[in-house]
C-alpha positions as CSV (number, residue, x, y, z in Angstrom):
1,M,87.2,101.1,89.8
2,F,90.5,99.3,89.2
3,D,91.5,96.4,87.0
4,S,91.9,92.8,88.2
5,T,95.3,93.6,89.7
6,G,93.6,96.2,91.9
7,L,96.3,98.7,91.0
8,T,95.3,100.6,87.9
9,S,92.3,102.1,86.2
10,A,92.6,102.8,82.4
11,S,90.0,105.6,82.5
12,G,90.8,107.1,85.9
13,E,87.0,106.9,86.7
14,L,85.7,105.5,90.0
15,D,83.1,102.8,90.0
16,E,80.7,103.9,92.8
17,S,79.3,100.3,93.1
18,S,82.7,99.1,94.3
19,I,83.3,101.6,97.1
20,E,81.7,102.0,100.5
21,N,81.4,104.7,103.0
22,G,84.6,104.7,105.1
23,D,86.8,103.1,102.5
24,E,90.3,104.5,102.3
25,F,92.9,104.2,99.6
26,S,95.8,106.1,97.9
27,Y,96.3,106.9,94.3
28,K,98.4,108.8,91.8
29,V,97.9,109.7,88.1
30,V,100.5,108.4,85.6
31,I,100.3,109.5,82.0
32,S,102.6,107.7,79.5
33,K,103.4,108.0,75.8
34,D,106.1,106.1,74.1
35,D,109.1,106.1,76.5
36,A,108.0,109.3,78.3
37,S,105.7,109.5,81.4
38,V,104.6,112.0,84.0
39,E,103.0,111.3,87.3
40,S,101.3,113.1,90.1
41,S,102.2,112.8,93.8
42,L,100.5,110.2,95.8
43,A,97.1,111.3,97.3
44,D,95.1,109.7,100.1
45,V,91.4,109.3,99.7
46,K,88.7,108.6,102.2
47,V,85.2,107.8,100.9
48,V,82.4,109.7,102.7
49,N,78.7,109.3,102.3
50,K,77.6,112.8,103.0
51,S,73.9,111.8,103.5
52,A,75.0,109.2,106.2
53,T,77.7,111.3,107.9
54,F,76.5,113.7,110.6
55,T,77.8,117.0,111.8
56,D,75.7,116.9,115.0
57,I,73.0,114.9,116.9
58,T,70.1,117.3,117.3
59,S,67.4,115.3,119.1
60,Y,66.4,112.0,120.6
61,T,63.5,110.6,122.6
62,L,63.8,108.7,125.8
63,R,61.0,106.1,126.4
64,L,60.2,104.1,129.4
65,D,60.2,100.4,128.5
66,S,56.7,99.5,129.7
67,N,56.4,96.1,128.1
68,D,57.9,93.3,130.1
69,S,57.9,91.0,127.1
70,D,60.2,93.2,125.2
71,D,63.7,91.9,124.5
72,V,66.1,94.6,125.8
73,T,69.1,92.6,124.5
74,T,68.2,92.5,120.8
75,G,66.1,95.7,120.8
76,T,62.8,94.1,119.5
77,D,60.5,96.2,121.6
78,D,57.3,97.9,120.4
79,Q,58.8,101.3,121.1
80,A,55.7,103.2,119.9
81,A,53.8,101.7,122.8
82,D,56.2,103.0,125.4
83,P,55.6,106.4,127.1
84,V,58.0,109.3,126.7
85,L,60.1,110.2,129.8
86,T,60.4,113.9,130.3
87,S,62.4,113.9,133.6
88,N,65.3,111.6,132.5
89,T,64.6,109.8,135.8
90,L,64.4,106.0,136.2
91,V,63.6,103.8,139.2
92,V,65.9,100.9,140.1
93,G,65.0,98.0,137.8
94,E,63.4,100.0,135.1
95,T,64.6,100.1,131.5
96,A,64.5,103.1,129.1
97,I,65.0,103.2,125.4
98,V,66.9,105.9,123.4
99,D,64.7,106.3,120.3
100,E,64.1,108.6,117.4
101,L,67.7,109.8,117.0
102,E,68.0,112.7,114.5
103,G,70.7,115.0,113.3
104,T,72.2,117.1,110.5
105,N,74.2,115.4,107.8
106,L,77.0,116.8,105.6
107,N,74.5,117.7,102.9
108,G,73.0,120.1,105.4
109,D,69.8,118.1,105.7
110,T,68.2,118.5,109.1
111,E,66.1,116.1,111.2
112,K,67.5,113.1,109.4
113,A,67.1,109.8,111.1
114,I,70.3,108.4,112.7
115,T,70.8,104.6,112.8
116,D,73.6,102.4,114.1
117,A,74.7,104.8,116.8
118,D,76.9,103.7,119.7
119,F,76.0,104.2,123.3
120,S,78.0,104.3,126.6
121,S,77.4,105.0,130.3
122,S,79.9,107.0,132.4
123,N,78.7,105.1,135.6
124,P,77.6,101.5,134.8
125,A,77.1,100.9,138.5
126,V,74.1,103.4,138.4
127,A,72.8,102.5,134.9
128,T,74.1,100.4,132.0
129,V,73.3,100.9,128.3
130,N,73.6,98.2,125.6
131,S,74.4,98.6,121.9
132,N,70.7,99.1,121.1
133,G,70.4,102.1,123.4
134,H,68.5,100.3,126.2
135,I,69.3,101.8,129.6
136,T,68.8,99.7,132.7
137,A,68.8,101.3,136.1
138,Q,71.0,99.5,138.6
139,S,71.3,101.7,141.7
140,S,70.5,105.2,142.9
141,G,72.7,108.0,141.6
142,T,73.5,109.7,138.3
143,T,75.3,108.7,135.1
144,D,76.0,110.4,131.8
145,I,74.8,108.5,128.7
146,T,76.8,109.3,125.6
147,I,75.4,108.8,122.0
148,T,78.1,108.6,119.4
149,K,77.7,108.6,115.6
150,G,80.9,108.8,113.7
151,D,82.8,111.8,115.0
152,V,79.8,113.5,116.8
153,T,78.4,112.9,120.2
154,Q,75.4,113.9,122.4
155,T,75.4,113.4,126.1
156,F,72.5,113.5,128.7
157,T,72.3,112.7,132.3
158,I,70.1,109.9,133.8
159,T,69.1,110.0,137.5
160,V,68.2,106.8,139.2
161,E,65.8,106.7,142.2
162,T,64.6,104.0,144.5
163,E,61.1,105.3,145.2
164,A,58.4,103.5,143.1
165,R,56.4,105.7,140.7
166,E,53.0,106.7,141.9
167,L,50.3,109.2,140.7
168,T,50.8,112.6,142.3
169,N,49.2,115.0,140.0
170,A,46.7,115.5,137.2
171,T,45.9,118.5,135.0
172,F,42.9,119.3,132.8
173,S,43.1,120.8,129.3
174,E,40.8,123.6,130.5
175,D,40.5,125.3,133.9
176,E,36.9,126.4,133.5
177,V,34.0,125.0,131.5
178,K,30.8,127.0,130.9
179,L,27.6,125.2,129.8
180,V,24.0,126.0,129.1
181,N,21.4,123.6,130.6
182,G,21.3,120.2,128.9
183,Q,24.5,120.7,126.9
184,T,27.6,118.4,126.9
185,R,31.2,119.6,126.6
186,K,33.2,117.0,124.7
187,G,36.8,116.7,123.9
188,L,38.1,117.5,127.4
189,T,41.4,115.8,128.3
190,G,43.6,115.3,131.3
191,Q,47.2,114.4,132.0
192,A,48.3,112.2,134.9
193,T,51.9,112.4,136.1
194,D,54.0,110.8,138.8
195,Q,56.2,112.4,141.4
196,Y,59.1,112.7,138.9
197,G,56.9,114.6,136.4
198,D,56.6,111.7,133.9
199,P,53.3,110.4,132.4
200,Y,51.6,108.0,134.7
201,F,49.5,105.1,133.3
202,V,46.3,104.3,135.1
203,D,44.3,101.1,134.3
204,N,42.0,101.7,137.3
205,T,41.6,98.0,138.1
206,D,41.2,99.2,141.7
207,G,39.2,102.3,140.8
208,D,41.9,104.5,142.5
209,L,41.4,107.5,140.1
210,T,37.8,108.9,140.1
211,V,36.0,112.0,138.8
212,S,33.2,113.6,140.9
213,S,30.1,115.6,139.9
214,A,29.9,119.4,140.3
215,L,27.6,120.7,143.0
216,N,26.3,124.3,143.2
217,A,26.1,126.3,146.5
218,D,22.8,124.5,147.3
219,D,24.5,121.1,146.9
220,E,22.5,120.4,143.7
221,V,24.2,118.5,140.9
222,I,24.8,120.9,138.1
223,A,27.1,118.8,135.9
224,E,28.4,115.3,135.7
225,P,31.5,113.8,134.0
226,L,31.0,111.3,131.2
227,K,33.6,108.7,130.4
228,P,34.3,107.7,126.7
229,D,32.0,105.2,125.2
230,D,34.7,102.6,124.8
231,Q,35.7,102.8,128.5
232,S,33.9,100.2,130.6
233,E,36.1,100.5,133.7
234,S,35.0,102.6,136.6
235,G,36.9,105.8,137.3
236,V,39.6,107.2,135.0
237,V,41.7,105.2,132.6
238,T,44.7,106.8,130.9
239,D,46.6,105.9,127.7
240,K,50.3,105.0,127.8
241,D,51.2,108.8,127.9
242,G,49.0,109.4,131.0
243,K,46.3,111.1,129.0
244,F,42.6,110.6,129.7
245,A,39.5,111.9,128.0
246,F,36.0,112.7,129.3
247,A,33.0,114.9,128.7
248,I,30.9,117.1,131.1
249,E,27.2,117.0,130.9
250,A,25.2,119.9,132.3
251,S,22.0,119.5,134.3
252,T,18.8,120.1,132.4
253,D,17.3,122.5,135.0
254,K,20.0,123.3,137.7
255,V,22.3,126.3,137.4
256,G,25.2,127.6,139.4
257,S,28.9,127.0,139.8
258,G,31.0,124.1,141.3
259,D,34.1,122.0,140.8
260,I,34.5,118.6,139.2
261,E,37.3,116.9,141.1
262,V,39.7,114.1,140.1
263,K,40.7,112.1,143.1
264,R,43.3,109.5,143.8
265,N,41.6,107.5,146.5
266,D,40.6,110.4,148.8
267,T,43.1,112.9,147.7
268,V,42.2,115.6,145.1
269,V,44.8,115.8,142.4
270,A,43.0,118.1,139.9
271,T,39.9,120.2,139.6
272,V,38.0,122.0,136.9
273,N,35.4,124.7,137.6
274,V,32.0,124.3,135.9
275,T,29.3,127.0,135.6
276,V,25.8,126.2,134.2
277,S,23.5,128.9,132.8
278,D,20.0,128.8,131.3
279,D,20.7,131.4,128.5
280,N,20.7,129.2,125.3
281,T,21.1,131.9,122.6
282,A,24.2,131.4,120.5
283,A,26.2,134.6,119.9
284,T,29.5,133.2,118.6
285,H,30.8,129.8,117.3
286,K,34.0,127.8,117.7
287,L,35.4,124.7,115.9
288,E,36.2,122.3,118.7
289,L,37.2,118.7,119.3
290,S,34.3,116.2,119.4
291,S,36.1,112.9,119.4
292,G,39.7,111.9,119.5
293,K,42.5,112.2,122.2
294,D,43.5,115.7,121.4
295,L,44.4,118.0,118.5
296,T,47.8,116.3,118.0
297,L,47.7,113.3,115.6
298,D,50.3,110.5,115.2
299,S,51.6,109.9,111.7
300,Y,53.6,106.7,112.1
301,A,52.2,103.4,110.7
302,G,49.9,101.5,113.0
303,A,49.2,104.5,115.3
304,D,45.7,104.5,116.9
305,D,45.6,108.3,117.0
306,Q,45.4,109.3,113.3
307,T,41.9,110.8,113.1
308,L,39.7,113.2,115.1
309,T,36.3,114.8,114.7
310,L,35.5,118.5,115.2
311,Q,32.1,120.2,115.7
312,Y,31.0,123.8,115.2
313,N,29.9,124.8,118.7
314,G,27.8,127.8,119.6
315,Y,28.4,130.0,122.7
316,N,26.1,132.6,124.3
317,A,27.2,136.2,125.0
318,D,28.8,135.2,128.3
319,G,30.8,132.3,126.8
320,Y,28.6,129.4,127.9
321,L,28.4,126.4,125.5
322,V,25.0,126.4,123.9
323,G,25.7,123.4,121.6
324,P,26.7,122.4,118.1
325,K,25.4,124.3,115.1
326,T,22.4,122.4,113.6
327,F,20.6,122.6,110.3
328,K,16.9,122.0,109.9
329,D,15.0,121.0,106.7
330,S,14.9,124.6,105.5
331,E,18.7,125.0,105.9
332,T,21.7,123.4,104.2
333,T,25.3,122.8,105.0
334,D,26.3,123.8,101.4
335,A,26.9,127.3,102.6
336,Y,29.9,126.0,104.6
337,S,33.2,124.8,103.1
338,V,36.2,123.3,104.8
339,K,39.7,122.8,103.7
340,S,43.2,121.9,105.1
341,S,45.9,124.6,105.1
342,D,48.3,121.8,104.0
343,S,46.6,118.9,102.4
344,N,50.0,117.1,102.3
345,I,49.8,116.7,106.1
346,V,46.1,116.3,106.9
347,S,42.9,115.7,104.9
348,V,39.6,117.1,106.1
349,G,35.9,116.7,105.1
350,V,32.3,117.0,106.4
351,S,31.2,114.0,108.4
352,D,28.2,111.9,107.7
353,N,26.6,111.6,111.2
354,D,23.4,110.3,112.7
355,N,23.8,112.3,115.9
356,A,20.9,114.6,115.3
357,L,19.9,116.7,118.3
358,A,16.2,116.7,117.1
359,K,14.2,115.3,114.2
360,N,15.4,116.5,110.8
361,Q,18.5,118.3,112.2
362,L,22.1,117.7,111.2
363,M,25.1,118.8,113.2
364,L,28.0,120.4,111.3
365,M,30.9,118.1,112.0
366,L,34.3,117.6,110.4
367,W,36.7,114.7,110.2
368,V,40.4,115.1,110.1
369,K,43.0,112.5,109.2
370,V,46.7,112.8,109.3
371,L,48.7,111.5,106.3
372,H,51.8,109.4,106.7
373,L,54.9,111.6,106.3
């Protein structure tokens, strides 16, 4: 923006390519003609990139570093594979990662990604934090972690405990399941948590988390849990966020009510009540999950949870699952149309499927795929 002396600019214009965010300089305007001149007072200038300068830090994600091979010094972990901590609690020796920082910039843009933030710990004897936002638990107690970006800060408290994490609770996506004889309720999910309320990963190498069959008052099996097709291990296996999926299959001839129980060793950590009926007349229909972890899809590149399948299920007058809507030779799926309310976020279509319930029948099933944002 200035000439080779670095002191003057003939046009008074600034060359944006020669200035950077944070640069500071002083200038004045001098207008000369013949032997006369007039000049302004000296003004101080600080260059500000409004898109990269923030007025606040609005959100962050704290993830438990679950990969021992990650480099906590350089920050080269696969953070997408790490579970989200909801309790802000660490156990001595654990490492957490401050991830997905967002804030509002000077342009007024919200939810903008923040990079190159600084981190500090008020009590390094309890937990240290490095320049990449990796927090390492040192000893029991509490410490405040401060995130700084320019002139704005965000502070949260970390509690460090000595008791190792263990599974203490599990919840189901539904408290009650109603089925007609011979039908299967798919798309059920569960959530395993530890004593601090954080997601608990279960690989079940020891078969320590199991799901029982439901028995009626006559001790007859009225329903059994089915694990996903891709799960070969016995018992329940969760993903990194403590979620597990299963289905419930009703008996073909037994009716009644009973509980399916999730047990950790011999301790019941969750139950879902199952009632089986023999009334198979559909009175209403619902669009429900057939395959996929849940109705929340991940949009980041490389995520393994970007698609799901829905099916159009029928229910009898008492709310019992009769089964998916099917079409015989004399019927057609053309009478049904599907669309996404926002095609910029997810795409949707009718699935080609070979899962016929009987000869010459086709189930109405939909696929949904999230688009990268």
